[in-house]
N, C-alpha and C positions, 0 to 999 in steps of 0.2 A: 243659562243651567247651573246650577253648584252642583260640584262633582265633587266627589270624596274618595274615585278608588287609589292616587298616592297615599293620600293617609290610612288609609283600609290596609291597603298591602304592607305600610309600615308598622301598623297594630299588630298584621298575622303574622309578620317574621318575627316581630320580638317575642309576644308571645308563641310560637312555634319552638324559637330558641330555648327558649325557659324549660318547654315541654318537654325538648328532645333532649338537654340538658340533662335533667331531672332523671328520663328515662332510660339514659346513656348510666348514670350513677346506679338508681336500683339493678340495674343489671349488672353491675360491678367491672363494668369501665371506668377505668378514673386515669388512664394511661394517656387519653386525649381528650379535647373537648369537642365539641360539634361542628365548630368551623373548620379546625383541625381532621375529622371527621369525613369532611367534603373533600378534602386533600386526597387524605385514602383512601376515599371513595373512588376518585377518578383512577389512583396508580393502583388500585385492584384491577381496575377493566384493564387499565393499559400496559402494566409493569414498570414500564420509565416512560417519562416524562421530561421535558426542557419547561423549563421555570415559565417560558410564555405560553407553553401550551396549557400548563398547568391553571395559573392564571383566567386564561380563555373559557377551559373550562368551568370552571368555580366561579366565575365574577369577582376572584379575591383580585386586591392593586397590589403591582409588584414590589410595592416597600412593603406592605404587610403582608404578603405571600414571604418575603425573604425574612422577616422575623420570627414569621409561625415555622418556616420549616429550619431556621439554625435549632428553633425550640425541638423540635420535633427530631433532629439529627441528633442533640444532646442527650436525648431520651430516648433512642434507637428503635426511632420509628421509619424514618426512612435513612439512606445516602447520597450522597452527593459522589456523580461520578465523570470526570472528564471525558469529553468525544475523544476517540485516536486519532480523528480524520483534522480536527479543530479546533488547539486548545483553548480556544475563548469559550466556546459551548460547554456546559453542562447539564448534564440530565439527573433527574431526579428518581431514586427507583426505590420502591418498598422493601423495606429489611422482612426477615425470617417470623421475629415479633410480632411486627404490624403483621401479616399476612396471618396470624392467629387469632387475631379480633375480628375477622370477617366475619366469621357466622354468625357471633354473638349481635356486631354492628345490623346486619343485614336482619335479626331477628326485632332490633329496636327499630329499625328504617318500617318493618311492617308496620310495627304497632303504631306509629306516627302516622304511617297511612291511613292505619282502620279510623283511628281518632281524628285526623285529616278531613275524612270525607264522612264521617260519621251522617248518615240520613241522605247520604245521596245516591242517586240513581246511577247507572254505569254510563247514562245517556248525559245524566249532566254535569258527571264526571270528567267525559270525551268533551263535552262542547266547552266547559270553565277551562279547562287544560289547554284548548284551540285559540280562544280568547287572551290566555296569560302569553301564549305562544305571541301572538300577535300584536301584544303591548311589549315585549322582549324586543320583536322585530324591529318596531318603534324606537325604542332608545336604541337600538343599536346604530341605525341612521346615522 
């Protein structure tokens, strides 16, 4: 049996990324892009995280994450804070400026979810997301 799951997921990711970027711009959010928004989202949820934890929660590679965090720090969205107990450990925290984008970002995310799940029933959404979690679990093994 020929399958297309991986190809379709890649295509969805590309299309979703473009649509989300467009929605961010339409909402007046130009301080960060969609990928940086994923980082901000986990920081909005947890306040302070290590780079390793951000990578785990966003599925971004450490090399990608480091350069993105550099740009985000330069633009005043995040700060690096050394751990007082372990000088080799660095935590990333969100700035006051970045906290101000949370409400607008949540509104854009809600619009994206409405577009993404247009025409789906609640049961279909739950089933779909459970199948995606199963794929993620398979890939993390």
